[in-house]
Every structure is written in structure tokens, then in C-alpha cells.
RODO-2510 file (C-alpha; in nm, 4 decimals, decimal comma):
residues 143
     n   res          X          Y          Z
     1     m     0,0000     0,0000     0,0000
     2     d     0,1222     0,3478    -0,0851
     3     p     0,1951     0,5246     0,2490
     4     h     0,1113     0,8628     0,0922
     5     h    -0,2375     0,7532    -0,0086
     6     a    -0,4903     0,7994     0,2705
     7     l    -0,7105     0,5000     0,3320
     8     a    -1,0751     0,5993     0,2978
     9     l    -1,2515     0,4514     0,5970
    10     p    -1,6261     0,4501     0,6589
    11     h    -1,7569     0,6701     0,9357
    12     p    -1,7949     0,4882     1,2703
    13     r    -2,1541     0,3922     1,3479
    14     p    -2,3300     0,4658     1,6770
    15     g    -2,4646     0,1848     1,8900
    16     i    -2,8381     0,2207     1,8307
    17     t    -3,0663     0,0622     2,0902
    18     p    -3,4403     0,0760     2,1643
    19     d    -3,3585     0,3375     2,4314
    20     n    -3,1761     0,5805     2,1993
    21     r    -3,3297     0,5128     1,8558
    22     f    -3,5543     0,8233     1,8923
    23     f    -3,2390     1,0396     1,9173
    24     w    -3,0811     0,9057     1,5958
    25     d    -3,4142     0,9098     1,4081
    26     g    -3,4543     1,2736     1,5146
    27     l    -3,1138     1,3705     1,3768
    28     r    -3,2092     1,2245     1,0369
    29     q    -3,5132     1,4572     1,0520
    30     r    -3,2910     1,7499     1,1581
    31     e    -3,4313     1,7515     1,5123
    32     l    -3,2284     1,7402     1,8316
    33     r    -3,4399     1,5204     2,0582
    34     i    -3,3672     1,4947     2,4298
    35     q    -3,5047     1,2197     2,6515
    36     r    -3,7521     1,3218     2,9223
    37     c    -3,9096     1,1275     3,2052
    38     a    -4,2877     1,1180     3,1605
    39     a    -4,3368     1,1132     3,5395
    40     c    -4,1051     1,3855     3,6739
    41     h    -4,0187     1,5622     3,3430
    42     r    -3,6438     1,5441     3,4121
    43     l    -3,4307     1,5706     3,0974
    44     q    -3,1344     1,3397     3,0533
    45     h    -2,8683     1,2733     2,7969
    46     p    -2,7406     1,0268     2,6982
    47     p    -3,0680     0,8339     2,6798
    48     a    -3,1209     0,5500     2,9257
    49     p    -3,3988     0,3002     3,0000
    50     m    -3,4715     0,4607     3,3384
    51     c    -3,4947     0,8143     3,4767
    52     s    -3,1874     0,8916     3,6833
    53     g    -3,3995     1,1221     3,9019
    54     c    -3,7170     0,9362     4,0064
    55     h    -3,6151     0,5954     3,8650
    56     g    -3,9288     0,5784     3,6513
    57     f    -3,9396     0,3697     3,3342
    58     e    -4,1811     0,5819     3,1292
    59     m    -3,9511     0,7783     2,8991
    60     e    -4,0444     1,0208     2,6205
    61     s    -3,8615     1,2941     2,4316
    62     i    -3,8798     1,6630     2,3511
    63     v    -3,7365     1,8527     2,0554
    64     a    -3,4660     2,0841     2,1889
    65     s    -3,4153     2,4376     2,0607
    66     g    -3,0601     2,3495     1,9578
    67     r    -2,9232     2,6590     2,1279
    68     g    -2,6692     2,6467     2,4046
    69     t    -2,3295     2,7516     2,5314
    70     i    -1,9946     2,5781     2,5448
    71     h    -1,9365     2,4376     2,8933
    72     s    -1,5981     2,2832     2,8100
    73     f    -1,3932     2,1877     2,5056
    74     v    -1,0845     2,0055     2,3854
    75     i    -0,8945     2,0466     2,0600
    76     a    -0,8005     1,7007     1,9351
    77     e    -0,5025     1,7071     1,7009
    78     h    -0,3123     1,3816     1,7426
    79     p    -0,3291     1,1007     1,6580
    80     a    -0,5302     1,1707     1,3461
    81     i    -0,7959     0,9049     1,2996
    82     p    -0,9632     0,8733     0,9590
    83     p    -1,2254     0,9794     0,8564
    84     f    -1,2182     1,2755     1,0985
    85     s    -1,0616     1,6094     1,0030
    86     y    -0,8218     1,7958     1,2296
    87     p    -0,7990     1,9966     1,4382
    88     n    -1,1156     1,8358     1,5745
    89     l    -1,2979     2,0673     1,8157
    90     i    -1,4910     1,8565     2,0665
    91     v    -1,7324     2,0494     2,2869
    92     l    -1,9527     1,9848     2,5875
    93     v    -2,2611     2,1994     2,5276
    94     d    -2,5037     2,3239     2,7938
    95     l    -2,8351     2,3233     2,6094
    96     e    -3,0952     2,5927     2,6900
    97     e    -3,3232     2,3152     2,8125
    98     g    -3,0807     2,2327     3,0933
    99     t    -2,8962     1,9206     2,9853
   100     r    -2,5557     1,8702     2,8243
   101     l    -2,4251     1,6832     2,5262
   102     v    -2,0894     1,6174     2,3643
   103     s    -2,0529     1,7203     2,0016
   104     r    -1,8186     1,8779     1,7490
   105     l    -1,7774     2,2491     1,6845
   106     v    -1,7418     2,3349     1,3161
   107     d    -1,6441     2,6438     1,1184
   108     v    -1,4702     2,8034     1,4179
   109     a    -1,0940     2,8580     1,4426
   110     p    -0,9433     2,6770     1,7434
   111     e    -0,7944     2,9989     1,8799
   112     v    -1,1361     3,1656     1,9180
   113     v    -1,3222     2,8805     2,0898
   114     a    -1,4180     2,9860     2,4427
   115     i    -1,6148     2,8578     2,7376
   116     g    -1,9484     3,0393     2,7370
   117     m    -1,9539     3,0821     2,3559
   118     a    -2,3116     3,0768     2,2249
   119     v    -2,3683     2,7894     1,9815
   120     v    -2,6497     2,6414     1,7751
   121     v    -2,6963     2,2872     1,6495
   122     d    -2,6467     2,1886     1,2872
   123     y    -2,6684     1,8536     1,1143
   124     e    -2,4178     1,6629     0,9049
   125     r    -2,5594     1,3964     0,6754
   126     i    -2,2994     1,1195     0,6549
   127     d    -2,5047     0,8866     0,4329
   128     d    -2,8653     0,7672     0,3868
   129     e    -2,8665     0,6006     0,7291
   130     l    -2,6588     0,8341     0,9452
   131     t    -2,6911     1,2018     1,0304
   132     l    -2,4813     1,3493     1,3108
   133     h    -2,5204     1,6660     1,5133
   134     c    -2,2535     1,9336     1,5326
   135     f    -2,2562     2,2903     1,6594
   136     r    -2,1691     2,6257     1,5061
   137     s    -2,1000     2,9558     1,6740
   138     l    -2,4308     3,1414     1,6986
   139     e    -2,2483     3,4465     1,5659
   140     t    -2,1253     3,2725     1,2475
   141     a    -2,4506     3,0761     1,2057
   142     g    -2,6338     3,4036     1,1534
   143     g    -2,8394     3,4001     1,4647
***
């Protein structure tokens, strides 16, 4: 194999279960769905079969606004893992609804990323079966 030719690898697939299928189906429909307990209305992410607050088993979901702020971030640069591009800005986002999720930040230079930066969700269609969420700076997203 030519060492100068990058091997094109397929994108890693998420582990889809009955408890999180709603989340992945929502992304394909360009909706950021967050799990909510039907009994106590507590939001939680990642999805689980039971509410971590009241321990109820009746779970539903809401469609989140997609707006939030960066709680924390890391700039991954090495080792480069195909098919991801680098630097890879990985963010922990505090959603307006009150829960957090890990995602990527796109179209922002690493030197301007900051805790507290306002962000909005966007969607990246990988193929017919997989759409992922990412975030953009609210300022550069036009909002």
C-alpha cells in the first residue's frame, strides 16, 4: 500500500438501541431530541432506560431548541484518525433546556473557541442512514 495515499474509511456507526433510537431518528429529521421522564419531566442525555432522578421507566422525548453555550472543550489534534478532520474541536454543550451533550464544533478557528460561547446545532448527513449533530457559533450561524 502506498503510504502517501490515505485510506478511505467509513464513518464509525453509533450503537443504536431501543432506548436511543428516537435520538438518531430525530437527527435524520434534523431535530435534536432529548429524553424526558414522563413522570417527573427530568431531561437526561445520553438516553437510558430509566430516569436517573425518580427511577421511573416511562420515557419520552422533547425537541430541543438546539441553542446552548460551550461548557468545556478540547482540541483534538493527534493522533489523526480517519475519517475525521483535524484539528477536531470537541465540545460539551449546555443546552438551553438544561442538559448537556458532547458534540463537534465546526467552522470556528481553534484559537477563538471559548467557554461560554453561544452555539447552535447543525446537522451533518454522513449517508442515507446516518446524520450526526454538530454545533456552530451562533455568531457565524447568523443568529
